[in-house]
C-alpha positions as CSV (number, residue, x, y, z in Angstrom):
1,M,124.7,68.3,152.8
2,L,127.4,66.5,150.9
3,R,128.0,62.9,151.9
4,F,131.2,60.9,151.0
5,S,131.8,57.2,151.2
6,L,135.4,55.9,151.3
7,L,134.6,52.5,153.1
8,G,134.1,51.0,149.7
9,P,134.2,52.6,146.2
10,V,134.7,56.4,146.5
11,R,131.3,57.9,146.1
12,A,129.4,61.1,146.9
13,W,125.9,62.3,147.3
14,A,124.3,65.8,147.4
15,G,121.2,65.2,149.4
16,D,119.6,62.1,147.8
17,E,121.3,62.5,144.5
18,E,124.6,60.7,143.7
19,V,127.3,62.9,142.3
20,D,129.2,61.7,139.3
21,L,132.9,61.9,140.4
22,G,134.4,60.9,137.1
23,S,137.0,58.3,136.4
24,P,138.4,55.8,139.0
25,Q,141.7,57.7,139.3
26,Q,139.9,61.0,139.7
27,R,137.7,59.5,142.5
28,A,140.9,58.1,144.0
29,L,142.4,61.5,144.1
30,L,139.4,62.9,145.8
31,G,139.8,60.1,148.4
32,V,143.4,61.3,149.1
33,L,142.1,64.9,149.6
34,L,139.2,63.7,151.9
35,L,141.6,61.6,154.1
36,R,143.9,64.6,154.4
37,R,141.1,67.2,154.7
38,D,142.4,70.6,155.9
39,E,145.9,69.4,155.2
40,P,147.8,70.4,152.0
41,V,148.6,67.5,149.6
42,S,151.6,68.2,147.4
43,C,151.3,67.4,143.7
44,E,154.2,64.9,144.1
45,R,152.3,63.1,146.8
46,A,149.2,62.9,144.7
47,V,151.3,61.5,141.7
48,Q,152.8,58.9,144.0
49,A,149.4,57.9,145.4
50,L,147.8,57.5,141.9
51,W,150.7,55.9,140.0
52,G,153.5,54.9,142.4
53,E,156.7,54.2,140.6
54,A,154.8,53.8,137.3
55,A,153.9,57.5,136.9
56,P,153.7,58.8,133.3
57,R,155.9,61.7,132.3
58,R,153.0,64.2,132.4
59,A,151.4,62.9,135.6
60,G,151.5,66.3,137.2
61,G,149.5,67.8,134.4
62,T,146.9,65.0,134.7
63,V,146.6,65.7,138.4
64,R,145.9,69.4,137.6
65,T,143.2,68.3,135.1
66,Y,141.6,66.0,137.8
67,I,141.7,68.9,140.3
68,C,139.9,71.2,137.8
69,R,137.2,68.7,137.2
70,L,136.7,68.0,140.8
71,R,136.4,71.7,141.6
72,R,133.6,72.0,139.0
73,V,131.8,68.8,140.3
74,L,131.9,69.9,143.9
75,G,131.0,73.5,143.1
76,E,127.9,72.3,141.2
77,A,127.0,70.0,144.1
78,V,127.2,72.4,147.0
79,G,127.4,75.8,145.3
80,P,130.3,78.3,145.3
81,G,132.3,78.8,148.5
82,G,131.0,75.7,150.3
83,L,133.6,73.0,149.7
84,E,136.7,74.1,147.9
85,I,140.0,72.6,146.6
86,R,142.5,75.4,146.9
87,S,146.0,75.6,145.5
88,R,148.5,75.8,148.4
89,G,152.3,75.7,148.2
90,G,152.6,73.6,145.0
91,G,149.8,71.3,146.3
92,Y,146.1,71.2,147.0
93,L,144.0,71.8,150.1
94,L,140.4,70.5,150.5
95,T,138.4,72.7,152.9
96,A,134.8,72.9,153.9
97,Y,133.7,76.5,154.6
98,G,130.0,76.7,155.1
99,A,129.0,73.2,153.8
100,T,128.2,70.3,156.0
101,V,130.5,67.4,154.9
102,D,129.8,63.9,156.1
103,V,132.5,61.4,155.4
104,D,131.9,57.7,156.4
105,T,135.4,57.2,157.7
106,D,134.8,60.0,160.3
107,R,131.5,58.4,161.3
108,F,133.1,55.0,161.6
109,R,135.8,56.4,164.0
110,E,133.1,58.2,166.0
111,R,130.8,55.2,166.4
112,V,133.7,52.9,167.4
113,A,134.9,55.4,169.9
114,L,131.3,55.7,171.4
115,A,131.1,51.9,171.5
116,R,134.3,51.6,173.4
117,R,133.3,54.3,175.8
118,A,129.9,52.6,176.5
119,R,131.7,49.2,177.0
120,G,134.1,50.8,179.4
121,Q,131.2,52.3,181.3
122,G,129.5,49.0,181.7
123,D,126.7,49.5,179.1
124,P,127.2,46.6,176.6
125,D,123.8,47.2,175.0
126,A,124.7,50.7,173.9
127,A,128.2,49.4,172.9
128,L,126.6,46.8,170.7
129,G,124.4,49.3,169.0
130,H,127.3,51.7,168.2
131,F,129.5,48.8,166.9
132,Q,126.7,47.7,164.6
133,D,126.1,51.3,163.3
134,A,129.9,51.6,162.6
135,L,130.1,48.4,160.7
136,A,126.9,49.1,158.7
137,L,128.8,52.0,157.1
138,W,131.0,49.6,155.1
139,R,130.0,49.2,151.5
140,G,132.9,47.1,150.2
141,T,136.7,47.2,150.0
142,P,138.1,50.7,150.5
143,F,139.8,52.2,147.4
144,A,139.3,49.1,145.4
145,E,139.8,51.2,142.3
146,A,143.4,51.9,143.1
147,Q,146.3,49.4,143.5
148,T,149.3,51.5,144.3
149,A,151.4,51.1,147.4
150,Y,149.9,54.3,148.9
151,F,146.3,52.9,148.7
152,L,147.3,49.3,149.6
153,T,148.6,50.8,152.9
154,E,145.5,52.9,153.5
155,R,143.3,49.9,152.7
156,E,145.2,47.7,155.1
157,Q,144.9,50.2,157.9
158,W,141.1,50.6,157.4
159,L,140.6,46.8,157.1
160,R,142.5,46.3,160.4
161,A,140.2,48.9,162.1
162,R,137.2,47.0,160.8
163,S,138.5,43.7,162.0
164,A,139.2,45.2,165.5
165,A,135.6,46.5,165.6
166,V,134.2,43.1,164.5
167,E,136.2,41.4,167.2
168,E,135.1,43.8,169.9
169,M,131.4,43.6,168.8
170,A,131.5,39.8,168.9
171,A,132.9,39.9,172.4
172,V,130.0,42.2,173.4
173,Q,127.5,39.8,171.7
174,V,129.0,36.9,173.6
175,L,128.7,38.8,176.9
176,L,125.1,39.6,176.2
177,G,124.2,36.0,175.2
178,H,123.7,36.9,171.5
179,H,125.8,33.8,170.6
180,A,124.2,33.2,167.1
181,E,124.8,36.7,166.1
182,A,128.4,36.5,167.3
183,M,128.9,33.4,165.3
184,A,127.8,35.2,162.1
185,A,130.3,38.0,162.7
186,L,133.1,35.7,163.6
187,E,132.6,33.5,160.6
188,S,133.5,36.3,158.2
189,A,136.3,37.6,160.5
190,L,138.0,34.2,160.7
191,A,137.9,33.9,156.9
192,A,140.0,37.0,156.7
193,E,142.2,36.2,159.8
194,P,142.3,32.4,160.3
195,L,145.3,32.6,162.7
196,C,143.8,35.1,165.2
197,E,143.5,33.3,168.5
198,R,141.2,35.9,170.0
199,L,138.6,35.3,167.3
200,W,138.8,31.5,167.9
201,E,138.3,32.1,171.6
202,L,135.1,34.0,170.9
203,R,133.9,31.4,168.5
204,I,134.4,28.6,171.1
205,Q,132.6,30.7,173.7
206,A,129.7,31.4,171.3
207,L,129.4,27.7,170.5
208,A,129.5,26.7,174.1
209,G,126.9,29.4,174.9
210,M,124.6,27.9,172.3
211,G,124.8,24.5,174.0
212,R,127.1,23.0,171.3
213,R,129.9,21.7,173.5
214,A,131.0,19.1,171.0
215,D,131.3,21.7,168.3
216,A,133.3,23.9,170.7
217,L,135.7,21.1,171.4
218,A,136.0,20.4,167.7
219,A,136.8,24.1,167.1
220,Y,139.6,24.0,169.6
221,Q,141.1,21.0,167.8
222,E,140.8,22.8,164.5
223,V,142.6,25.9,165.7
224,R,145.3,23.8,167.4
225,R,146.0,21.9,164.1
226,L,146.0,25.2,162.2
227,L,148.4,26.9,164.6
228,C,150.8,23.9,164.7
229,A,150.8,23.6,160.8
230,E,151.1,27.2,160.0
231,L,153.2,28.6,162.9
232,G,154.6,25.6,164.7
233,L,153.0,26.8,167.9
234,E,150.6,25.4,170.4
235,P,147.5,27.5,171.3
236,G,148.0,30.3,173.8
237,P,146.8,30.4,177.4
238,G,143.4,31.8,176.6
239,L,142.5,29.0,174.2
240,R,144.0,26.4,176.6
241,E,141.9,27.7,179.5
242,L,138.7,27.5,177.5
243,H,139.6,24.0,176.4
244,R,140.1,22.9,180.1
245,G,136.8,24.4,181.0
246,L,135.0,22.6,178.3
247,L,136.6,19.3,179.3
248,A,135.6,19.8,182.9
249,R,132.0,20.5,182.1
250,E,129.8,17.4,182.3
251,P,127.5,17.1,179.2
252,E,124.4,16.4,181.3
253,R,125.0,19.6,183.2
254,Q,125.6,21.7,180.2
255,E,123.9,25.0,180.0
256,P,120.9,25.0,177.6
257,A,121.3,26.7,174.3
258,V,120.9,30.5,174.3
259,A,118.4,31.3,171.6
260,P,119.0,34.5,169.7
261,V,115.5,35.6,170.6
262,P,113.9,37.2,173.7
263,G,112.6,34.7,176.2
264,P,113.0,31.0,176.6
265,S,109.7,30.0,174.9
266,W,109.8,31.9,171.6
267,P,107.1,30.3,169.4
268,A,108.0,28.5,166.3
269,P,107.2,30.9,163.4
270,A,104.2,30.1,161.3
271,Q,104.2,32.7,158.6
272,L,102.7,31.0,155.6
273,P,100.0,32.7,153.7
274,D,96.5,31.3,154.3
275,A,95.7,28.1,152.5
276,P,94.3,29.1,149.1
277,E,90.5,29.3,149.1
278,G,88.9,27.0,146.6
279,F,92.0,24.9,146.0
280,V,91.1,21.9,143.8
281,G,93.0,18.8,142.5
282,R,96.7,18.3,142.5
283,A,96.4,15.1,144.6
284,A,99.3,13.4,142.7
285,E,101.5,16.4,143.0
286,L,100.8,16.8,146.8
287,A,101.6,13.2,147.3
288,E,104.9,13.5,145.4
289,I,105.9,16.6,147.4
290,A,105.2,14.9,150.7
291,A,107.3,11.9,149.6
292,R,110.2,14.0,148.4
293,L,110.2,16.1,151.7
294,D,110.0,13.0,153.9
295,R,113.8,12.6,154.1
296,G,116.4,13.0,156.7
297,S,118.7,15.2,154.7
298,P,117.9,18.8,153.8
299,T,115.7,18.9,150.7
300,V,115.1,21.6,148.1
301,L,112.2,21.0,145.7
302,A,111.5,23.5,142.9
303,L,108.0,23.8,141.5
304,T,108.3,25.2,138.0
305,G,106.0,26.0,135.1
306,P,104.4,28.9,133.2
307,A,102.6,31.8,134.8
308,G,99.1,31.0,136.2
309,V,99.6,27.3,136.5
310,G,99.3,27.3,140.3
311,K,102.9,27.0,141.6
312,T,102.4,29.3,144.6
313,A,99.0,27.8,145.5
314,L,100.4,24.2,145.4
315,A,103.5,25.2,147.5
316,V,101.4,26.9,150.1
317,Q,98.8,24.1,150.2
318,A,101.6,21.5,150.6
319,A,103.3,23.5,153.3
320,H,100.1,23.7,155.4
321,A,99.5,20.0,154.9
322,L,103.0,19.1,156.1
323,E,102.9,21.3,159.1
324,A,103.5,18.4,161.6
325,R,106.7,17.5,159.9
326,F,108.3,20.8,160.6
327,P,107.8,21.6,164.3
328,D,110.4,24.4,164.4
329,G,108.6,26.7,161.9
330,R,107.1,27.3,158.5
331,L,108.3,30.5,156.8
332,Y,107.4,32.2,153.5
333,A,109.4,34.8,151.5
334,A,108.5,36.4,148.2
335,L,111.6,36.9,146.1
336,S,109.8,39.2,143.6
337,G,107.9,42.4,144.4
338,P,104.4,43.3,143.1
339,D,106.0,44.9,140.0
340,G,108.0,41.7,139.3
341,A,111.3,43.3,140.3
342,P,113.6,40.9,142.3
343,V,113.7,41.5,146.1
344,G,117.3,41.8,147.4
345,L,118.8,38.9,149.2
346,R,119.7,41.1,152.2
347,T,116.1,42.3,152.5
348,V,114.8,38.7,152.4
349,L,117.4,37.5,154.9
350,A,116.6,40.4,157.3
351,E,112.9,39.5,157.1
352,L,113.5,35.8,157.8
353,L,115.8,36.6,160.7
354,R,113.2,38.9,162.3
355,A,110.6,36.2,161.8
356,V,112.7,33.9,164.0
357,G,113.2,36.5,166.6
358,V,116.5,38.2,165.6
359,A,115.1,41.8,166.1
360,R,118.5,43.5,165.3
361,A,118.7,42.1,161.7
362,R,118.8,44.9,159.3
363,P,118.6,44.8,155.5
364,D,121.6,47.2,155.2
365,G,123.9,44.7,156.9
366,P,126.7,42.9,155.1
367,L,125.3,39.9,153.1
368,P,127.9,37.4,154.5
369,E,127.0,38.3,158.1
370,L,123.3,38.1,157.5
371,A,123.7,34.7,155.7
372,G,126.0,33.4,158.5
373,L,123.5,34.5,161.2
374,W,120.7,32.8,159.3
375,R,122.7,29.6,159.1
376,S,123.5,29.8,162.8
377,V,119.9,30.4,164.1
378,T,118.5,27.6,161.9
379,E,121.2,25.1,162.8
380,G,119.6,21.9,164.1
381,K,116.1,23.1,163.3
382,R,113.4,21.2,161.3
383,M,111.9,24.1,159.4
384,L,110.1,24.5,156.0
385,L,110.8,27.5,153.9
386,V,108.7,28.5,150.9
387,L,110.6,30.8,148.5
388,D,108.0,32.1,146.1
389,D,108.4,33.6,142.6
390,V,112.2,33.2,142.2
391,A,113.4,35.2,139.2
392,D,115.6,33.5,136.6
393,G,119.2,33.5,137.7
394,A,118.4,34.5,141.2
395,D,120.8,33.2,143.9
396,V,118.9,31.4,146.6
397,L,121.8,29.4,148.2
398,P,122.3,31.8,151.2
399,L,118.6,31.3,152.1
400,L,118.4,27.5,151.9
401,P,118.2,25.4,155.1
402,R,121.1,23.0,155.8
403,S,120.0,21.0,158.8
404,P,118.7,17.4,158.5
405,G,114.9,17.3,158.5
406,S,114.6,20.9,157.0
407,A,113.3,21.6,153.5
408,A,112.6,24.4,151.0
409,L,109.9,24.7,148.4
410,V,111.0,27.1,145.6
411,T,108.6,28.4,143.0
412,G,109.5,30.0,139.7
413,R,109.2,29.6,135.9
414,R,112.5,27.8,135.9
415,A,114.5,26.0,138.6
416,P,117.3,28.0,140.2
417,A,120.7,27.1,139.0
418,G,123.7,26.0,141.1
419,V,121.7,24.4,144.0
420,P,123.3,21.1,145.0
421,G,120.9,18.2,145.2
422,L,117.9,20.2,143.8
423,H,114.8,18.2,142.8
424,S,112.4,19.8,140.3
425,M,108.7,19.2,139.5
426,V,107.3,20.8,136.4
427,L,103.6,21.7,136.7
428,D,101.2,21.5,133.9
429,G,97.5,22.4,133.8
430,L,94.7,20.8,135.9
431,T,93.0,17.6,134.7
432,L,89.7,18.2,133.0
433,P,87.6,17.0,136.0
434,D,89.5,19.3,138.3
435,A,89.3,22.2,135.8
436,L,85.5,21.8,135.6
437,H,85.3,21.6,139.4
438,L,87.1,24.9,139.7
439,L,84.9,26.5,137.1
440,G,81.8,25.2,138.8
441,A,82.9,26.5,142.2
442,A,83.5,30.0,140.7
443,M,80.5,30.4,138.3
444,G,78.0,28.0,139.9
445,H,77.6,24.3,139.4
446,E,74.1,24.5,138.1
447,R,75.2,26.7,135.2
448,L,78.1,24.5,134.6
449,R,75.8,21.5,134.2
450,R,73.6,23.4,131.7
451,E,76.6,24.3,129.5
452,A,78.8,21.3,130.2
453,V,80.1,20.9,126.6
454,A,80.9,24.6,126.3
455,A,82.6,24.5,129.8
456,A,84.9,21.7,128.7
457,G,85.8,23.8,125.6
458,L,86.5,26.7,127.9
459,A,88.8,24.6,130.1
460,D,90.7,23.6,127.0
461,A,90.9,27.2,125.8
462,C,92.3,28.2,129.1
463,G,95.0,25.5,128.9
464,Y,93.6,24.1,132.2
465,R,95.5,26.7,134.1
466,P,93.9,27.8,137.3
467,L,94.5,31.6,136.9
468,A,93.1,31.6,133.4
469,L,90.0,29.5,134.5
470,R,89.3,32.0,137.3
471,G,89.7,34.9,134.9
472,A,87.2,33.3,132.5
473,A,84.8,32.7,135.3
474,A,85.1,36.3,136.4
475,R,84.2,37.3,132.8
476,L,81.0,35.2,133.0
477,L,80.0,36.5,136.4
478,A,80.6,40.1,135.2
479,A,78.2,39.5,132.3
480,P,75.4,37.1,133.3
481,G,73.8,37.1,129.9
482,L,77.0,36.0,128.2
483,G,77.1,32.3,127.1
484,V,80.1,30.1,128.0
485,D,80.5,29.4,124.3
486,E,80.9,33.1,123.6
487,V,83.6,33.4,126.2
488,V,85.3,30.4,124.5
489,R,85.3,32.3,121.2
490,W,86.5,35.5,122.9
491,W,89.3,33.6,124.6
492,R,90.5,31.7,121.6
493,A,90.5,35.0,119.7
494,G,93.3,36.1,122.0
495,A,91.5,38.5,124.3
496,G,93.0,36.7,127.4
497,V,92.4,38.0,130.8
498,Q,94.0,40.6,133.0
499,P,94.5,40.0,136.8
500,A,92.4,43.0,137.4
501,D,89.4,41.2,135.9
502,V,89.8,38.5,138.4
503,R,90.2,40.8,141.4
504,E,87.1,42.8,140.4
505,A,85.0,39.6,140.4
506,G,86.3,38.6,143.9
507,L,87.9,35.5,142.5
508,M,91.6,36.2,143.0
509,S,93.5,33.3,144.5
510,V,97.1,32.3,144.5
511,Q,96.2,29.1,142.7
C-alpha cells in the first residue's frame, strides 16, 4: 500500500519505508495530482500552480521533467501498472489501477463525516473519537513548501476545514464534560481565529464547567474588548446569553469543577520511583531543596553535575521527603531513554496526562494541544514533578507546572536554558564520612574497619561519587581475595567501572 500525506509537507510511504519524492517543487506537483486524482491536470495549470505569475520561460519543460521523475519514483514504490501518471490531452492524469492508495486528506474528510453523522445520531462519544482521529492526521501546514496563489488558496481551504473540526470537537467535549480537553483544543484554535465568537462561547462554557466562574466572566470581558476594538461591535446573542447566565449564578451554588478523569474521587498520582535503597548523606542538599521548594510561587530547581554524582537519587529522595507539601500528586518522567536518546516531548506529555487520568491523551497528538491540556488539568494543583536526565538543549517549558504551590525538580548534566526563574544546584561528590558509610554498607563495615586507610584512598580515587563507589564495592565483592589497596591501584590506572559490574553485584541504585 502506498500512503500519502498532504496535511503537512508532501510525503509518501511504501509500507513502512518513506519514499524520496525529490525537490520541494516536484513534491508540490505530486500534491496537485493527488488532490485532482482521476482528473486531468493541464500543463498550464501545473505551471500556474508551481510558479504563478513568475513562471520561467521553460516552465513546461521543467514540469515534464518532474513528471518523468515522479513516474519512476512511483513505479519503483508500487511496481508497474499500479499507480500511474498518464499523459492526457496536453496534461497529466494520476490514476490508481490495482494499487491501494491512502491519502490523508481523504481520511480526514471521511473521519469528519463519520463524526458529524455520529453527533447527529446522538452518539457524542463516537463523534469525539472520530474527530480526534481526523485531527491526529495533521502533521503541519499543508503545502508549506509552496507559496503561490494556487497553494495559498488550497492551504486556506484545508486550514478552514481543520478549524471547523476543532470547533465541533470542542463542542462535543463540552457536552461530554471533558472541559479541560476542550480548553486545550480551544487555546490553539483561538490563537488562529481570535475573533470567532463561537470559539469564545465554548471557552466560556468550558471554564464554567470546570468551576472557574470568575475566569469565565473575565473571558467574556476579554472577547467584548477585542470585538469592540477590532470590529466596533458588541458580542452577539450567544455570548450575551452566556454572560447573563454566569451573572445569575450564585457563587456558592456553583457547580463543582468537572475533572478530566473518570469518577469524582480520582486519587492524586504518586508515581515516583521507590526511594533509593542505601541512600546516604546529602543532608545539606536535602535541606536546601526543601527550603527552595517551600514558596508560594511555582518553583523549578535544577540538580546538575557529572554522571554518577547522584542527581536522580537526590531528586527522588527529596520528592519522597516532601510528599506532604504536594497533596495533588508527585509525578516522575524520564526525558532520556535507556540508550541515552532523548524522549520526545509529546510522548512525555501523553504519559503525564494519562497519569492524571486523561485516558485519551495520545503521543501522536499535536504538541500545542497536549501542552495546553497539561496546563489545564494542572491548573490550581499543588503538584511536584521530577524531570529526570534532561539532555543538553532539551525544551522542558511545556512540561513545567505554573500554579502557585507547585514545583519541578530537573536533573541533568547542565541546567536547561530558557526557563524563567530557574534555580540551580550543582552537586559534587559525597563527603568522606558519607563515602565511607556507603562503602561500608556495600562491602561490609567490618572489612571497611580493617582496611580503613585504603578505603579512604578508594573514596578519593572514585571522586566521592556514589555510582563509582558502588562499582568499586561490586569489584571487591566479586573478588573476595582482592585487597582494597589493589582496587585503588586498579582504579587509578584508569580501569573504571561499567554499570554492568554494579548490576551483577546486586548493588545498582539510582544514587
